[in-house]
N, C-alpha and C positions, 0 to 999 in steps of 0.2 A: 384313523381314518376309515370311513365307511367303504365297504367292497365297491371294487369298480366292476360294473355290469359289462361294459364290452370296450376295449381299448384294442385302436388298430395301430400297427406299425407298417410305416412306408419308406424304405430305404432301400436303394440301390447299392449301397455299401454293405455288402453281406457280413462281413466281419463285426461291423459295429450293430448290425441288426440281430446278429447271434447273440452278441455281450449283452444287448438290452433284453431279448428272450430269457438269457439266462437269469438275470436279476429278477425280472418280472415273475418268473417261474418258483423263484426263491421267495417270493414275497407273496405267492398265494393269488395274482392277479390274472384274472381270464384276458388272453389278449387273442389277436387276429393278425397274421401277417402273409407274404408272399410277393408275388410279382406286383410292379408298380400298376400295370393295367386292370389287374384282378382287385387290388387294395382300392383304387378308385372307383370300380365299378360297385364293390362293396359299399364304400362310403356313399354313394349316390341311393343304392338300394336300402339300406339300413337307417331306421331314423334314432334309435337309442344309443348311440356311438358314445361314450363317456368321454374320451379323448383321444386324439389322433397325433402319434410322435412322428414327426417328418424328417428325415434325412436329405440323401442325395435324391433330386426328382431328375428325370430327363425329359416328361414330356410338359410339364407344366412349372410352375414355382410355387412356394407357400404363400406368398402374399395373395395371388390368384385364388389359392385353393382356400384360404380363411376369406375372402369376399363372396366366394361362392356359396360357402356353407358358414353362414356368418352365427348361427347359433350351437356350432362347434366349437369347443377349446382345442388349439393346437399347440403342441408343444415342439419346439426347434432343435433338432440334434446337430444343425449346422449353424454357426454364427451368424446371424443376420438381424437385420433392423425388426424391432417389434413395431411394425408400422399397424398392424389391425389389431383392434382390442380385444379379440378373440384368439391372438397368438399370445398365450400366457407365459412364455419365458424361453430361455435357451438351457438347455442340459449338457453341461460341458463332460467331456471324458476325463478320467475314468468314473463312470456311472456308479453313484453310490445310492444306497438305500436312502439315505435322509435326504437327498436332494431331490430324487424320484418321487419320494413318498410327498414331499413338500410341492412339488410341480403338479401332481395328481390331485393333491388337496385344493389347490388353486384352481383346477379346473373344476372340480365338484360345486366349489364357490361360484364360478362363472355361471355353470350351469343352473344353479337355484336362484340365481338373480336374472337370466336372461328372459326377457318378456315374451319371448314366442313359445317358451316351455313352461308359461303359466298358464292356469285352466281359466282363470276369470279374465272376462275382457278389462275390466276397469283395474285389474290387479297391476299392468306395467306401470302406470303413472305412480302409483303408490310405492312398488317396490324400488324405484328409484330414489325414494325418501326415506323409505323404512326399511331397515335391512335386519334381518335375523329369521329364525326357525323356532325358536322355543315357544314355550305356551305364554309366555307374558306378552311377547310382542305380537304374537297372534291373536291375542284377546284384543288387544288396541286395533289392530288391523280390522277385526271383525265389528269393532265399535265404531270405526270410521265409517266402515261400508254402510251400515245401518244409519248413521244420521246425515252422512255426505249429501243426500239428495232431498232433505229437509231443510226449511231454513230457521229449524229453532237454533237458540243460543247455545253455546257449548262453553263449558268451562274445563279447562286441562290444568289438572292438579300434578304436582311433582316435583322433585330435586332439582335444584338447579344443573343444568347440562345434561338433561335426560333427554333433550329434543322435543320440547313443548312447541317450540315454533314448526319445525318439521311436522308435528302432527298437525297443526292449524293449516299449514301449506296442503298438506294431504286432503284435507277435508275439502278446502278451496278448490285443489284442482280435480276431484271427484264429483264437483258439484254442480247446479245448473249454472253458476256463478262464474264458472271458470274462466269464461272469456271476458271477463270484467277484472278490476284491478285487486291486488292482494295488496293492503296498507298495514304496516305493523307500526306500532306506538308501544314506546319502553315508557310507561306511566312513571316508573321510578326514576326515570334519567333525566325528565323536565321540572322544572322549578315548579311549585303549586300555584305561583301566580302567573305563570305562563300556559300550563297545562289548559284551561280553558279556549284562550286563542287557538292553540295548536289543536284542539281537536274540531272546536266549531269556526274557527276563523273570524276575523275581524274587518270592520269597515275602516275605511279612511279618517283617521282623526279620532279614532275610539280612545287612543291612551297615545300620553307622548311616545313618539319614534313611530307611531303607525301613520308612515307618510303615503300609503295607499293601501289599498283594500287586499286581501288574502283569503284564499279558501282555506280551510281548515282539513284535517284528515278524514272527517265525515265526508265531505264534499268529494274529495279525492278517491275515496272509496265507492261512490255512488255506483250501484249496480254490480259490486263484487263485495269484497270481505274486509272488515277492520279488524285487526288482531291488536287486543289492549294486552299486551304482555306486563307482568307484574302489577296485576290490577290491586294487589293488595296493598301496594306502596302509595295508591290513589288517595290525595287529601279529604276528608269529610265532605266539605263543601262542595268539592268536584263530583261528588258520589253521588250527592242530592240532584244534581244537573244530570249527570249520566242516566239515572233512575227516570228522571221525566221523559228524556228521550227515546229509552227504551218501552215507557209505557205509551206516549203518545205517537211516538216516530216522528216527531217534529223538533227543530230546534232553531235557533236566532244565532247569527255571528255576533261577535262582541261589538256592542256599539250600534248593533241594527236593529230593526223592527219586523222585518219581513219574515215569517215564516218558512223554513225550508224542510221539504219533505226528505226522510232518511230512509233511501232506499238501499239499506247496507246490511250485511248479518254480521253479528256480533261473535266473536269468539275470543274468550277471555283466557288469562292463565296466571297462575301464580305459583310460587314455592312456599308460601306461608298457609297456615292454618286458619282459615276463615272464620271458622266455627269459634276457633280461642279468641278471635281477635273480637267476633260479634259479642263475647261474653265480657269482653275487656272494654267495650263501647269504642273499638278503634275501627268498625266496620260494619256499615248499615245490614240489617236483617233482611229487610225489605229489597236490597240491591243484589243480596246473595241469592236470594232465591229466586229473581228475575234471569240472574246469569247461569245459575246452575241447574237449566232444565236439562241438560244431558251431560253430566260429569265424565271425563275420561282421565284415568290417571297412568300417566306415564311410569313404566317400572325403571328402579336404578339400576344401571350397570352391574352392580354383585349380585342382583336379582336373575340376570342372563347371561352369565357367564360363558355359557355354550356358543353364544351369539358372536363371542369375540372373533373367531377367525373370519367370519364373513364379513365383520365391522373393517377389520384390518383390510381386507380387501378392497372394498369400497372405498375406503378412505385414501389408500395409495391411488386408487384410480381417480378420486377426485383432486388430489395434490399433484398428481404425475403432470399434466398439463402445466401448472403454475412452476414446477421446480424443475421440468424438464427431465427426469428422473425416476426411477422407480426402485422400491427395495422388497426384499421377499424375507418370509420369518422361517426360521428354521423351527421343527417341531419343539425341541427345548425352550428356545424362545416364547412360543404361542404358549405353551404350557405354563410357562413363568407366569405371563401377564394373566392368563385363566385365574391366577391364584391371589391377584393383587383386590384390593378392596374397592380402587376406584372411588374416592370421595368426589371429585370432580366428573364422574361418570362420563358419558360419552365424548363431551367438548374436551375432558383430560386425554382422553384416547385419542381424539382427533390431533390435539397439540403434539403428543408424543410421535406420532406418525409424522408429522411435518419436521420435527427436529429430527428424527431419523433419516427422512428424506436428504435433509441438508448436510448431517456428518456422515452418511453412507451411502452416497448417490450408486444406484446400479449395482448394490452388493447385497449379499445374503447376510441379515441380521442375526446373530447367535444372541445366547443369553448374556455372555460377556460384554457385548455392545449395549445393553440396556443399562440406562442410569442404575445406580445401585439399589434404588428404593423398589425397583421393578423386579428384582431378582429373587427367587424363590426357590424352594426344593434344596436340590444338591449344589446349588450354586450360591446358596444364601451366604451373608457376610460372616457367618459363624463359621464356616468351613474354609480352611485356609485354600489357596488358590492351587497351591502344587498338588493336593489332594484330589482337587476336581479336574484339574488337568490331566492327572494321571489315569484317573476313571476314562475321560473322554478319548484319550490316547489308545487305551486298551480297545476301545470300540471302532476308532478308526482304523486300528489295526487289523482288527478281526473283518472288518468290511472288505479292506484292501487283499485278504486272504481270498475271500470270495469273488472278487471283481478281475483277477489276473487270468488272463489267457493261459494256455499251454506254454505259448512261447515265452510270456514274460516270467513264467514259474520256471522254467528250464533258464533263464538266464541269472536267476536269483541264485545265491549259494544253496545247497541243501540246509547246513547250519545256519539257526540254531534249531529250525524244524526239522522234525522227522517226517517221513513219507507215511511212515505207519505209527500208531500209537502204540509205545511199548506196553507190555503187561503191566509193569510197574507204575505207569502213569508217568505225567509230566507236571512241570510248575509253569503254567501257561503264562502266567503274569511276566515269570522271569525270561521266557522265551520270548515274549512280544516286546519287552524290554530289551533285550539283546539286537533284536532284529533293526528295531528302529533307533537303537544307538548306532548299530553298524552302517544302516542306511544316510543318517544324520551326518557320520563320518566321512562317507563316501562322498555324499554331496558337497561338503564344505572342502574338501580335497581336491574335487574337480572344479570348484569355483574360487581356487586359492584363498580357501578362509572368509570370503564374501558372503555374509550371512543373507544379505538381501538376495543375491542372486541364486543362493542354495535353497532359499524357501521357495522360489519358482521352480526350482528344481525338482521340488518335493510337494508342490501343488499346494503349499499353505501360506497363510500370511506369515510375515517377517516376525510379528510379536509372538505367534503361537509357536514358532522355530526357536525364539529367543527363550520363552517359558520352558520348552522342551528341554535345551540344553542346561537351564540351569538347573532343572529337574534332576537330572543325570549329572550334574558337575561339569560339563563340557564347555569348553571355551575355544574359539575361533583360532587361536595362538596354540593350542594343543595338538591340530591337526597335522 
């Protein structure tokens, strides 16, 4: 995670605020805090606030603050509805390094995408459609800005699922034709014998079944943009007719004799290699050069893996309204996804996010929640689950040591941890395991051996507790 420039804590709950300050200091993050009145004055005066963590407020509410400062990302320390788009999420106690890191990451993503924080006046509309900060997507953005104001034909090249239609829509939205219609046509999805009627329309009685006149896509796109997707799948006879329209800017309906002026901008796209198709006599060379006035190549997702965190945030936001839920990703899950090859590109990532929203609504998704083919690194299928769980348990236990308040520390038995490290050293792994076993045993005893209730007491999922019990050879009956 990039360094946070300036984080603000506003919480009338002194104990909770001090806990947060301790964790932030341990993480090396710059923060400001104080009384509510001073913090709100600071929020009004300072422009470059990276995030605001809000707890108990006396003079206002979090939704009111979020509405007033719509370009600032907020994190709630109190359980509340995420009613505003800039309320990133809820930070529950006990505060952990990982959950706080994840929330701050999403704050950075929000700031990088928020229109008022961009320098270009035209960039907001584009940023809604093109997400990423890497050099590959930045190059595409620059090309879009250069050609949008012109009426030149554009040919978008790239693998399936890389967002070629998104690029076409961005060009349209930033052009002088933005108020006109954007009409997409998938040339590969329409039978060749119907494609001419689909593009140019037909007159009544032009062929069997033509019981009335019908406007084609060229007429529907009048004054706007016609997007010819999968142009490489267009049959050769239709390529000839399309070439004539591009040359003369005139066409006729099927069965008609009256020429119609074509006041449309043409943007074409394909995942095929058109130059190879030309050499195989499957695509017209003259049409290729008519379309290829301004080529734009969309990068595959494996060429822009660093953009995955921003893409995940954008896709969660996009699907959130439809599924009435959200998900958050742990750093480990994010890093695992960044190692995948993504043959389906951005479309595959979008489908995965939607699937996870259905499976884990309003949850934090960790690496074990991902489908098997998306798990990499320490959680690959070649590593036994108990070994990976053991490593993760150590990290959790270490984090809990740093998060304990003095009162909590006093309430826990001093053994197996010593307050002072002996000169001969200790076996930290064994000590953490003993502490974890002891706390699990106590939780099970307090809940009469009911694993589900014990897991709630320990602040973990039931499945996680079951795995830990298997690792230590513990059963509920033994308690």
